[in-house]
KOLNU-700536 format. One record per residue (C-alpha): residue number from 1; residue in one letter; x, y, z. Coordinates in nm, 4 decimals, always signed. Layout:
<rs>
+-----+------+----------+----------+----------+
|  nr | rest |       c1 |       c2 |       c3 |
+-----+------+----------+----------+----------+
| NUM |    a |        X |        Y |        Z |
...
+-----+------+----------+----------+----------+
</rs>
This chain:
<rs>
+-----+------+----------+----------+----------+
|  nr | rest |       c1 |       c2 |       c3 |
+-----+------+----------+----------+----------+
|   1 |    x |  -0.1907 |  -2.1544 |  -0.8467 |
|   2 |    x |  -0.4453 |  -2.2738 |  -0.6745 |
|   3 |    x |  -0.8218 |  -2.0901 |  -0.5841 |
|   4 |    x |  -0.7843 |  -1.9242 |  -0.2499 |
|   5 |    x |  -1.0624 |  -1.9838 |  +0.0485 |
|   6 |    x |  -1.2931 |  -1.6762 |  +0.1362 |
|   7 |    x |  -1.1523 |  -1.6506 |  +0.4373 |
|   8 |    x |  -0.8010 |  -1.5700 |  +0.3063 |
|   9 |    x |  -0.6569 |  -1.2357 |  +0.1969 |
|  10 |    x |  -0.5100 |  -1.1462 |  -0.1354 |
|  11 |    x |  -0.2760 |  -0.9245 |  -0.0113 |
|  12 |    x |  -0.1653 |  -1.1606 |  +0.3028 |
|  13 |    x |  -0.0775 |  -1.3972 |  -0.0016 |
|  14 |    x |  +0.1311 |  -1.1524 |  -0.2007 |
|  15 |    x |  +0.2990 |  -0.9658 |  +0.0993 |
|  16 |    x |  +0.4141 |  -1.3580 |  +0.2296 |
|  17 |    x |  +0.4957 |  -1.3872 |  -0.1663 |
|  18 |    x |  +0.7364 |  -1.0563 |  -0.1456 |
|  19 |    x |  +0.8708 |  -1.1639 |  +0.1931 |
|  20 |    x |  +1.0006 |  -1.5194 |  +0.1157 |
|  21 |    x |  +1.1602 |  -1.3916 |  -0.2364 |
|  22 |    x |  +1.3899 |  -1.0905 |  -0.0580 |
|  23 |    x |  +1.4736 |  -1.3946 |  +0.1389 |
|  24 |    x |  +1.8135 |  -1.4917 |  +0.1448 |
|  25 |    x |  +1.9459 |  -1.6098 |  +0.4723 |
|  26 |    x |  +1.8945 |  -1.9705 |  +0.6517 |
|  27 |    x |  +1.5693 |  -2.1249 |  +0.8095 |
|  28 |    x |  +1.2682 |  -1.8668 |  +0.8246 |
|  29 |    x |  +1.1607 |  -1.8123 |  +1.1590 |
|  30 |    x |  +0.7961 |  -1.8463 |  +1.0944 |
|  31 |    x |  +0.6417 |  -1.6821 |  +1.4319 |
|  32 |    x |  +0.8585 |  -1.3871 |  +1.2586 |
|  33 |    x |  +0.7375 |  -1.3794 |  +1.0006 |
|  34 |    x |  +0.3158 |  -1.3705 |  +1.0875 |
|  35 |    x |  +0.4373 |  -1.0384 |  +1.2802 |
|  36 |    x |  +0.5506 |  -0.8943 |  +0.9685 |
|  37 |    x |  +0.2972 |  -0.9632 |  +0.7284 |
|  38 |    x |  +0.0288 |  -0.8065 |  +1.0471 |
|  39 |    x |  +0.2299 |  -0.4815 |  +0.9880 |
|  40 |    x |  +0.1947 |  -0.4655 |  +0.6670 |
|  41 |    x |  -0.1829 |  -0.5853 |  +0.5890 |
|  42 |    x |  -0.4907 |  -0.4533 |  +0.7859 |
|  43 |    x |  -0.6376 |  -0.7941 |  +0.7186 |
|  44 |    x |  -0.8461 |  -1.0070 |  +0.9854 |
|  45 |    x |  -0.6899 |  -1.3357 |  +0.8553 |
|  46 |    x |  -0.6152 |  -1.6126 |  +1.1740 |
|  47 |    x |  -0.2255 |  -1.5755 |  +1.2681 |
|  48 |    x |  -0.2886 |  -1.9587 |  +1.2137 |
|  49 |    x |  -0.4749 |  -1.9528 |  +0.8331 |
|  50 |    x |  -0.1227 |  -1.6997 |  +0.7839 |
|  51 |    x |  +0.1042 |  -1.9739 |  +0.9339 |
|  52 |    x |  -0.0144 |  -2.2253 |  +0.7267 |
|  53 |    x |  +0.0523 |  -2.0172 |  +0.3698 |
|  54 |    x |  +0.3628 |  -1.8996 |  +0.4802 |
|  55 |    x |  +0.4492 |  -2.2556 |  +0.5227 |
|  56 |    x |  +0.2973 |  -2.3512 |  +0.2332 |
|  57 |    x |  +0.4372 |  -2.0492 |  +0.0341 |
|  58 |    x |  +0.8020 |  -2.1911 |  +0.1811 |
|  59 |    x |  +0.7704 |  -2.5599 |  +0.1114 |
|  60 |    x |  +0.6704 |  -2.4851 |  -0.2606 |
|  61 |    x |  +1.0061 |  -2.2480 |  -0.2830 |
|  62 |    x |  +1.2590 |  -2.5305 |  -0.1168 |
|  63 |    x |  +1.3020 |  -2.2933 |  +0.1849 |
|  64 |    x |  +1.3410 |  -2.4244 |  +0.5263 |
|  65 |    x |  +1.1751 |  -2.3170 |  +0.8266 |
|  66 |    x |  +1.1833 |  -2.2662 |  +1.2314 |
|  67 |    x |  +0.8992 |  -2.3297 |  +1.4280 |
|  68 |    x |  +0.9807 |  -2.2379 |  +1.7552 |
|  69 |    x |  +0.7847 |  -2.0205 |  +1.9204 |
|  70 |    x |  +0.9151 |  -1.7120 |  +2.0787 |
|  71 |    x |  +0.9588 |  -1.6688 |  +2.4184 |
|  72 |    x |  +0.6612 |  -1.4527 |  +2.5787 |
+-----+------+----------+----------+----------+
</rs>
């Protein structure tokens, strides 16, 4: 495991790990996961940083992802 940058909240990493471990469906909708993380944590980590963590952690688990933006 690598050291986290100062701007990354360990609680965010833990919640992402839980969501990814509990996922047993097809490709992960990255943008939806960011919204879920926002509701589960009180963090000031940017959406872009959360997306980057999700992608990195999902890739390490060999999970497929969807990157489409949700409709506005």
